C-alpha positions as CSV (number, residue, x, y, z in Angstrom):
1,X,-29.4,-20.9,-18.1
2,X,-28.2,-20.2,-21.6
3,X,-25.9,-17.4,-20.3
4,X,-24.4,-19.7,-17.7
5,X,-23.7,-22.4,-20.3
6,X,-22.1,-19.8,-22.6
7,X,-20.0,-18.5,-19.7
8,X,-18.7,-22.1,-18.9
9,X,-17.8,-22.6,-22.6
10,X,-15.9,-19.3,-22.8
11,X,-14.1,-20.1,-19.5
12,X,-13.0,-23.6,-20.7
13,X,-11.8,-22.1,-24.0
14,X,-9.8,-19.4,-22.2
15,X,-8.2,-22.0,-20.0
16,X,-7.4,-24.2,-22.9
17,X,-5.8,-21.4,-24.9
18,X,-3.7,-20.0,-22.0
19,X,-2.5,-23.3,-20.6
20,X,-1.4,-24.6,-24.1
21,X,-0.2,-21.2,-25.4
22,X,3.4,-22.4,-25.6
23,X,2.6,-25.3,-27.8
24,X,0.3,-23.3,-30.1
25,X,2.9,-20.6,-30.5
26,X,5.3,-22.9,-32.2
27,X,2.8,-23.7,-35.0
28,X,0.2,-21.1,-36.1
29,X,-0.1,-18.2,-33.7
30,X,2.1,-15.7,-31.8
31,X,2.0,-15.9,-28.0
32,X,0.7,-12.3,-27.9
33,X,-2.3,-13.2,-30.1
34,X,-3.1,-16.2,-27.8
35,X,-2.8,-14.0,-24.7
36,X,-5.2,-11.6,-26.3
37,X,-7.7,-14.4,-27.1
38,X,-7.5,-15.8,-23.6
39,X,-8.0,-12.3,-22.2
40,X,-11.1,-11.8,-24.3
41,X,-12.6,-15.1,-23.4
42,X,-12.0,-14.7,-19.7
43,X,-13.6,-11.2,-19.6
44,X,-16.6,-12.3,-21.7
45,X,-17.0,-15.3,-19.5
46,X,-17.1,-12.9,-16.5
47,X,-19.8,-10.9,-18.3
48,X,-22.0,-13.9,-18.8
49,X,-21.5,-15.1,-15.2
50,X,-22.7,-11.7,-14.1
51,X,-25.8,-12.0,-16.2
52,X,-26.4,-15.3,-14.4
53,X,-25.8,-13.8,-11.0
54,X,-22.8,-16.1,-10.5
55,X,-20.7,-13.4,-8.7
56,X,-17.9,-15.8,-7.5
57,X,-17.3,-17.2,-11.0
58,X,-17.5,-13.8,-12.5
59,X,-15.0,-12.4,-10.1
60,X,-12.5,-15.2,-10.7
61,X,-12.9,-14.8,-14.5
62,X,-12.3,-11.1,-14.3
63,X,-9.3,-11.7,-12.1
64,X,-7.8,-14.0,-14.7
65,X,-8.5,-11.4,-17.4
66,X,-6.8,-8.7,-15.4
67,X,-3.7,-10.8,-14.7
68,X,-3.3,-11.5,-18.4
69,X,-3.7,-7.9,-19.2
70,X,-1.2,-6.8,-16.6
71,X,1.5,-9.4,-16.8
72,X,1.3,-10.6,-20.5
73,X,-0.3,-7.9,-22.6
74,X,1.1,-5.0,-20.5
75,X,-2.2,-3.2,-20.9
76,X,-2.4,-1.6,-17.4
77,X,-5.6,0.4,-18.1
78,X,-7.6,-2.8,-18.9
79,X,-6.0,-4.6,-16.1
80,X,-7.0,-1.9,-13.6
81,X,-10.6,-2.0,-14.8
82,X,-10.9,-5.7,-14.5
83,X,-9.3,-5.8,-11.1
84,X,-12.0,-3.3,-10.0
85,X,-14.7,-5.6,-11.5
86,X,-13.2,-8.6,-9.7
87,X,-13.3,-6.7,-6.4
88,X,-17.0,-5.8,-6.9
89,X,-17.8,-9.4,-7.5
90,X,-15.6,-11.0,-4.8
91,X,-15.9,-8.5,-1.9
92,X,-18.5,-10.7,0.0
93,X,-17.2,-14.2,-0.7
94,X,-13.4,-14.0,-1.2
95,X,-11.9,-11.3,1.1
96,X,-8.3,-12.4,0.4
97,X,-8.7,-12.2,-3.3
98,X,-10.3,-8.8,-2.8
99,X,-7.1,-7.5,-1.2
100,X,-5.1,-9.0,-4.0
101,X,-7.3,-7.2,-6.5
102,X,-6.8,-3.9,-4.5
103,X,-3.0,-4.3,-4.5
104,X,-2.7,-5.4,-8.1
105,X,-4.9,-2.5,-9.2
106,X,-2.6,-0.1,-7.4
107,X,0.4,-1.6,-9.2
108,X,-1.3,-1.1,-12.5
109,X,-1.8,2.6,-11.8
110,X,1.9,3.0,-10.9
111,X,3.0,1.1,-14.0
112,X,0.8,3.3,-16.1
113,X,2.4,6.5,-14.6
114,X,-0.9,7.6,-13.0
115,X,0.5,8.6,-9.6
116,X,-2.5,10.9,-8.7
117,X,-4.9,8.0,-9.5
118,X,-2.8,5.7,-7.4
119,X,-2.9,8.1,-4.4
120,X,-6.7,8.4,-4.7
121,X,-7.1,4.6,-5.1
122,X,-5.0,3.9,-2.0
123,X,-7.1,6.2,0.1
124,X,-10.3,4.5,-1.1
125,X,-8.8,1.1,-0.3
126,X,-7.6,1.9,3.2
127,X,-10.9,3.5,4.1
128,X,-12.8,0.4,2.9
129,X,-10.4,-2.0,4.7
130,X,-10.5,0.0,8.0
131,X,-14.3,0.2,7.9
132,X,-14.4,-3.6,7.8
133,X,-11.4,-4.5,9.9
134,X,-12.0,-2.7,13.2
135,X,-9.1,-4.6,15.0
136,X,-5.5,-4.7,14.0
137,X,-5.5,-6.1,10.5
138,X,-2.8,-8.0,8.6
139,X,-4.7,-7.2,5.4
140,X,-4.2,-3.4,6.0
141,X,-0.6,-3.8,6.9
142,X,0.1,-6.0,3.8
143,X,-1.7,-3.5,1.6
144,X,0.6,-0.7,2.8
145,X,3.7,-2.8,2.3
146,X,2.6,-3.6,-1.2
147,X,1.9,0.1,-2.0
148,X,5.4,1.0,-0.7
149,X,7.1,-1.8,-2.6
150,X,5.3,-0.8,-5.8
151,X,6.5,2.8,-5.5
152,X,10.0,1.7,-4.6
153,X,10.1,-0.3,-7.9
154,X,9.3,2.9,-9.9
155,X,11.8,3.8,-12.5
156,X,12.4,7.3,-11.1
157,X,12.5,7.2,-7.3
158,X,12.9,11.0,-7.2
159,X,9.3,11.3,-8.5
160,X,7.7,9.0,-5.9
161,X,9.9,9.7,-2.9
162,X,7.3,11.9,-1.2
163,X,4.6,9.3,-1.7
164,X,6.8,6.5,-0.3
165,X,7.4,8.5,2.9
166,X,3.7,9.4,3.0
167,X,2.7,5.7,3.1
168,X,5.4,4.8,5.5
169,X,4.1,7.5,7.8
170,X,0.6,6.2,7.5
171,X,1.7,2.6,8.2
172,X,3.8,4.0,11.1
173,X,0.7,5.6,12.6
174,X,-1.4,2.5,12.1
175,X,1.2,0.3,13.8
176,X,1.5,2.7,16.7
177,X,-2.2,2.7,17.1
178,X,-2.1,-1.0,17.8
179,X,1.1,-0.6,19.9
180,X,3.3,-2.5,17.5
181,X,6.2,-0.1,18.3
182,X,9.0,-2.4,17.2
183,X,7.7,-2.5,13.6
184,X,6.8,1.2,13.7
185,X,10.3,2.2,14.7
186,X,11.8,0.1,11.9
187,X,9.7,2.1,9.4
188,X,10.8,5.3,11.1
189,X,14.5,4.2,10.8
190,X,14.0,3.8,7.0
191,X,12.7,7.4,6.7
192,X,15.4,8.8,8.9
193,X,18.1,7.0,7.0
194,X,17.0,8.8,3.8
195,X,16.9,12.1,5.6
196,X,20.3,11.6,7.2
197,X,21.8,10.9,3.7
198,X,20.4,14.2,2.4
199,X,20.8,16.6,5.3
200,X,23.4,17.7,7.9
201,X,24.1,15.7,11.1
202,X,21.4,17.6,12.8
203,X,19.1,14.9,11.5
204,X,20.8,12.4,13.9
205,X,19.7,14.6,16.8
206,X,16.2,14.8,15.4
207,X,16.1,11.0,15.2
208,X,17.1,10.6,18.8
209,X,14.7,13.3,19.9
210,X,11.7,11.7,18.2
211,X,12.5,8.2,19.3
212,X,13.2,9.1,22.9
213,X,10.0,11.2,23.0
214,X,8.2,8.1,21.7
215,X,9.8,6.1,24.5
216,X,8.9,8.7,27.2
217,X,5.3,9.0,26.2
218,X,4.5,5.3,25.4
219,X,6.4,3.5,28.2
220,X,6.0,3.3,31.9
221,X,9.6,2.9,32.8
222,X,11.0,5.3,35.5
223,X,14.1,6.1,33.4
224,X,12.2,7.2,30.3
225,X,11.9,10.9,31.2
226,X,15.6,11.2,32.0
227,X,16.6,9.3,28.8
228,X,14.4,11.6,26.7
229,X,15.7,14.8,28.3
230,X,19.3,13.8,27.7
231,X,18.9,13.4,23.9
232,X,16.1,15.9,23.1
233,X,18.4,18.9,23.0
234,X,18.4,20.4,19.5
235,X,20.3,23.3,18.0
236,X,18.4,26.6,18.2
237,X,18.1,26.9,14.4
238,X,16.7,23.3,14.0
239,X,13.2,24.6,13.2
240,X,14.6,25.9,9.9
241,X,15.7,22.4,8.9
242,X,13.7,19.9,6.8
243,X,14.3,17.4,9.5
244,X,12.3,19.4,12.0
245,X,9.2,19.0,9.8
246,X,9.7,15.3,10.0
247,X,9.9,15.4,13.7
248,X,6.8,17.5,13.9
249,X,5.0,15.1,11.6
250,X,5.8,12.0,13.6
251,X,4.9,13.6,16.9
252,X,1.7,15.0,15.4
253,X,0.7,11.6,14.4
254,X,1.5,10.2,17.8
255,X,-0.3,13.0,19.6
256,X,-3.5,12.8,17.6
257,X,-3.9,9.1,17.1
258,X,-2.4,7.3,20.0
259,X,-2.9,8.8,23.5
260,X,-4.6,11.9,24.8
261,X,-1.9,12.5,27.4
262,X,0.5,13.5,24.7
263,X,-1.3,16.8,24.3
264,X,0.9,18.6,26.7
265,X,4.1,16.7,26.4
266,X,5.0,15.9,22.8
267,X,5.7,19.4,21.6
268,X,7.7,20.3,24.7
269,X,10.1,17.4,24.1
270,X,10.9,18.5,20.6
271,X,10.5,22.3,20.5
272,X,12.4,23.4,23.6
273,X,16.0,23.7,22.4
274,X,19.4,24.5,23.7
275,X,22.8,23.0,22.9
């Protein structure tokens, strides 16, 4: 009971400091000092709530501490750690806040320049979400969108370009798995646009080839096969291009994750070439 009372006191003090930080800063203290005090009180309140088995209150306190660390103190290491604690406390009772903790933690890793850690974290998160959300999940889709947006805001896009495409492909596969082909193709368009800007016009033929192969194998329309055959004619040296690897990657994802019938048709539509 003593721990719970102390937690409540610390929480009230943290809220008081943070809400009135602007007024205080004009008199005795700097805003950064007040932010630091609010951060300390929030995370100490979380510790005391944990000792009292008040997981919901602990998670909310840790979330506030993490947000102050990320957005005001710019201490991304502490922010990441407290987002993780918030997740552990809230995973049973507050699923939406859990996803927010996931995504904010990923952003902190990116802001701190820890790309390897961010890649590992995203794999952990998507596995956890997919183990819980067996059907099509807006939470999973939103997490991927947040990951992509965080990477696109990186100061040096050349460093994160491969990661951006990696997560776009993963989201592409997930959307196709649930037959959301409209959104999946929009993602594919974004990847192809980048490829077209950096390679020869053979990339345009690859784009048509992959898309029409997608149409052929996922639709039941009688004209799909003819439409695919017309555009899936690539130059004989296309296998040497970087775009061919993109085509193989897309079709590989389709073949493995969507429909068993693609086993004998996907590669034929891409690989057989003649101008």
